[in-house]
N, C-alpha and C positions, 0 to 999 in steps of 0.2 A: 532794322536789327531784328523784327520778329521773323520774318524771311531767315534770317542767318541763326537764330535759335531754333526752329524748325527743322533747319536744314540739317543744322549739327545733333538737333535731337532724331535725326533720322539716321544718320551717320553712328551714333553711341549707340543704338539699338540692334544696327547691323555689326557694330562689333561687338556688343556684348553677347549677340549670337553665336558670334564669331568665337568666343571666350568659352561661354556653354559647350562647344562643340569640344575645344579645345581641353575641359577639361574632361569630358565624353573619351577624348583619344588617352588621355592618362591612364583610365579606366580598363579601355581595348587593349593598351600595353600589355595589361597581367594576362588578358586572353591570349594574346600574340604568344607571349609565355609557354601557356600551358598547352597552346596548339602547337608549339614548336615540341617540346617536350612528347606529348603523345603522340605524334609523329613517328620522330627517333623510334618510339620504343614499339613503332607499329599497331599497337592494338586501338589505340585512339585515331588511325591515319583519315576516319572518316568526318574527323571534325573541321579539318584542315580544308576542304572546300567550302564548307560551310561558314567558316572565318572568313574565307574570301569574299564569300557573296556578301556578310556583312560588311566586310573592309569597305565593300563596291558602294553599297547604302549609302556608309557618312559620307563619301566622295560626291557621291551623287548629288546630297543634301546641301554639300558646299556650291558643288558646282551650279546650284541653283540658285544657291545665297548670293553667288558671283554675278552669273546672269541678271539677278533679280534689281542687284544695285548696277551694273553698269550696260543693262541693257543688250550685252553681247552674249549668247548661250557659248560655255565652254564643253567643245566635241569629248565623247568618250568612243576610245574602241579596246572591248574587250574580246578574248575568245570564249565562248557558250560553252560553260563547264556544264556540257550531256556525258551522259554514257557509263560504263560500269565504273567501281568508283576509282580502281587504280588509275583509268585514264582521266577521271576528271582531277583525281589529287595531280596527274602529271600535267594536267591542261593547268591547273592554279599555279605551281610553282615555274611554269617555263613562261605562262602569258606575261610581258611587259609590262602590262597593266596592273599587274600586282605588285609590281616593284615601285612602280610608279606611285601607287596609291600609299606605302610606304616609306616612301621620301616625303610626299606632302603630309601624312600623319605626322610623324617626328619633328619635323619642320615647323610643321603649324603649333602645336603644342606649345613651342616656343614663342614665334613671332606672335601666333595668336592673343595669347594672356601678355603678353608684353603691350601690344598694341592697344588692350583695353583698358590697360593702366595708363597708358600714357594718355590717352582720351579722358580719365578720370580727374589727373591730372590739372588736363589743360580745363575741363570745366572747372576746377575748383576756384583760379582765378579770373578764367576766363569774362566768366558773366561781370565778373566787378572792371576789370580793366574794359571790356569792350561797352558793359553799359556806362562809364563815363565817358572813354572815346568818343563812343557814337552818341549815348546822351547828352550830352554836354557839349563837346566840340563840334558834331555835327560830320564827324568824321566814318570813311567807311572800317567796318569790324575786322581786326587784326586777330585778334588770337582765334574768336570761337571756327572760322573757316577752316583752323587745323583740323580737327576731328574731321571734316569728311576729307580732307586728304592722308589721314590717317588709314581710312575705311578704302579711299583709292588706293593707298598702297596695299593694304592686304586684300582685297579683290586683285590686283596686281598679282602677289605674288602666288596665292593662289593660283589666280588662273595659268600664270607659268609653270606650275608645277604640276600640278593637274591637266594639262591640254598633251594628248599624246603627238607624239610625231609623226608626219606625212607617213612613213611606211607602215607606222600599226595603226591609222587611220584605213591606209589602201586594203589594210590586210584582218581588220577589220571589216570592211565593207566586205570583202571578197568572201570571208566565211560568213557574215549574215547573207548574202548574195547563195551562194553554195544550198546553206539552210533552208532559205525562201524554195530556190528548186526542188531540193529533197523533196519537202512538203506540199509542192504544186505537183511533183511529177505521184507523189501519193493522191493528189486528189485526182487528179487525171484518166488514171487508174483505175479507182474506186468509179470515176462519174463511166467511161470506157466499159466499167463489168457491168455496170447499171443496164446500159445500155444495151446489152449484148442480153443481159437477162430480158428487157422489155421487150426486144424483139422476138424470141424465142418464147415469150408468153403469147404474144402476139400472134405471132404465126401458129402455138400450139392448139390456143384458146379460139381463133378465129379461121385464117384460110384452112388451116389445115381439117379443124372439124367439117368446116363449108363442103372442102373435096371429100371429104370419108362419105359425106353424106349423099356428095354427087354420086360416087360410085357407085351405090346401094340404089338411089335411086335408078340409073342405068340400067343396073344387075336387073333387079328386077322389070323394067320395062323391056328387058329382049327378053326373060322367061315369059311374058305376058302377053307377048310380041303379036304369038300366033292363036292364040286363044282368045285373048280378049283386047284386040287393036285401041279399043277406047280406052282402058286400063293403064293403056300400055304407054298410047298418046298424052295422057295426065302426067304420067308419071316421069315423061320425058317434059313435058313445060316444068314441073318441080326441079327437075335435075338443069334447064335452062335458068332458072331462078336461083337458084343454087349457086352454077355459075357463076352467073353475073356478081352475087353476093362476095363470091371468095376474089373475084376479081376488084370488089370496092376492097375487100380487106386488103389486099395484095398494095394495090395504091397506097392504102392508109400506112403504110407498114415503111414502104418505100418514102412517102413525105417525111414522115418519121427519121429517113438515114437522113437522106438530103433531098430537101425539095425540089422537083423538078421544075417550079416555077424559077429557083434561083439560077436554073442552067439556063432557063430561056426568056428570061425578062432580066436580072441582073436585080442585086439587091433594093434599087431603088423601085423598080416594077414591084416586086415581090411583097414589098412593106406595101407597097399602095392598094395592092391587092389585101390583103392582111386586115390594113383600116375599112376597105370597103367591106368586108365582113367580118366585121367586128361587132356590130351592135352597137358603137356607139358614131358618136358623130367625131370624127379621127380627122384633124387635118395632120398633114405632113409637111415639113418644109427640108430641101435639100439644100447643102453649101458644097459645091465641087463637085457633084456625083451627075451633072445633068450634062448631056453633049455627045456627040458619039464619038471623040477625042480621046476622052476620060477613060483610063486604065481602070478594071476590075480590081477591087480585090481579089488578095487568094480566096481560093472556095473553103477553108475554113475559116477565115474572119468573118466571110461573108454568111455561113451557116450559124456560126455562135450569134453577128449581130441580129438575125433573122430569128432565131430562137428565144433572144432576149424580147425582141418588140414582142414577137406573138405570146410571151408567159405573160409579160408585161399586160397588154392589153385585154386577154382572158381576162385577168386576173381582176382587172378596173374593171371589168363588162358585167364579173362575176361579185366582185366584194366592196367595191368603190363605193356605189351610190352615184357614182358622176353620170353626165350623158355627155359629156364632152372629153377628150383626149387629146394631146398633142404628142408629135415623135420629130423628132429631131433628126437628120442627117449630118454629118460634117466633116469634110476630109480635109485633113490638117496636114502638117509634115510630119509622116511616119507614121500617121497613129487615124483612125477611123474611128470616129466620137457617136454617139449614139444614148441621145436623151429621150424617157417619156416621160409624159406630166400627163397628174388627172387630179383634175377640181374635186376630189371625193372627201369622205371622212377623213384620212389619213389615218394614223396609227398603225402602218406597217409594220408588222417583227421583223428583227434585223438578230438573225441568227448568230452566236459566236460564230469569232473567224475561225475556220479551217486552215488556212491559205494567208499568207502573207498579202502585204497590198493593202492592206486594213488598216492604217494608220490611225483612224479616229472611230467614233462609234458611229454606225451607218456607215463605215467603208467596209465594204466586200468585194468579192474578185468573184466571178459566176459559172454552172454546169446544165445538167438534166433539167427539163422544165416538170415540175408537179404544179400542183392546184394548190392554192394556198389557203391560209382563214384569216388573215390578216384583214383589217378593216381599209388600208390605206388604199387597196388592190395591186397586193405582194404579201401573199401566206408565206412563213416559216421554209416549208418547206418548197416553195417555188424561188425564193431569195438562196436555196442550199443549193439548186439545181444549176439557177444561174451561177452562181459563186463557181461552181465548178467546170464549167463551161469556159467559164474567162480565164477564171487561172490556169484553166490547160495551154493558153494563147498569151498568158504572163500580160496578163490586159489587170484592169481596175476597173471596182465599181462604185459607185457610192449611191445611196439610198437616204430621204432626206423626206419622211413624214410623219411631221409632227399632228399631235391629236386634232382634228377639225380640219385636217389638211392644209397646201397639197402633198402629193408625194409625187417624187421627183427622183429617177431613176436616171443616173448617169455614167455611161459605160465607154471607157475607151481601150481600143486594141493596136497591140501594135500592129503597123502594115506597109510591106514593101512595095509602093505603089510603082 
C-alpha cells in the first residue's frame, strides 16, 4: 500500500506540474493574440520570433517532463531563428515546429487541466477504498494506480503531439549540420590565417634577419679581403655562423608547417620521438598502427594528431607538475583516436566552444598550438589552438581535468584508412 501511495503521489506531482503549465499556456494565448496583431500591422513584427522562442522553451520544458516520467527522450526539430529580422520572421512562420508546438499548446490546455482534476477526484475516494481493500482484505490496490495511468496518458499524448515527423527531424539535423560546418569552416579559416601570420613572423624575425646579417658580413669581408685578410677571415667565420643559424630557423619554420619526421617515420614514430624529447617519462601505446602492412592516415590527419600530442606534452611538462604522461594512439573504423594523459594538478582551463562538436563541458574540437597557462598541463590558448586544428577536420576533442588531476585529452579524427 505504501509503495502504491508513493507512486500515486509522484504521478500526482507530475500531473500538477502539467496543470500549472496548462495555466501558463492560457496566459500565453493572450501573448499569441498580441503577437498576431503586432505582426499584421508590421510595426511589431520583431515580437514574433521572440514569441516563437518562448513557445519553444515551454514545449522544451514539457519534453523534459515527459522524458523524466517515461525515461525516453522526446526529440525536437526546429529551424534556427538567425539572420535579419525578415529572415527570422519568415523562418518562424514557415517552420513546421512552430505549428506543432501551437497544436500541443492548445490541446494541452484542455487535457492537462482535465487529467489533473480527474487525479484529484481519484484521490478523494481512492485513499479510503484502497485503504479498506488493501488494509482489511489484503488485496492489491485498484483505485490509486489509476493516478499513474493518468500520468502515463498525459505523457503519451504530449509525446505524440511534440514528436516531430522523421522528415522534420532529418531537415533539422541537416540545418544543424550546415550551421556546424559553417562555424567549423570559419574556425579553419581563422586557424589558417593565424598559421600564415606565424610563418610570416618567423621568417621575418628569424631567417630573414639572419640572412640580412649574413649578406652584410659577406660584403664587409669582400671589401676587407685585400687590406686586412685576417679581419676578412673573421667576418667570413661570422657569416658561416649566421648561415648555420638561418638554416636552423628555416628548419624550425618547416617543422611548424609539416614536420619532416612525419613523412620519414609516420605518426607512431614521430610521436615516439616527441615522447623521447619531451622531458617527461612518457609511455606510448599503439593499437592497430604498427606493422609494415598497416595503411597510413592522410597527411592532414597525421599532422593534426602530431600537433595535438606535441602541444599536450609541452604544456604538461611546463604546467602540470607531473613527471609522467601517457599517449595512446588507436586505429578504429573510420577514426583515429588520440589520448594524452598526465597525472598533474589538473584544473586545465577549457575555453568556451566556438565550434560545434562540443556537447558537454570539456568537449572541444581543436587548431594551432599556443602555450597555455592552465595548471593541468593545458592552458586556455593551447586548447583553443588544438580545437581549431581538429575542428577543421570535423573531429572532436574531450578534455577532462578536475582539480587535483588527472588531465586527460581525448581526440577523435575522421580517417579513411
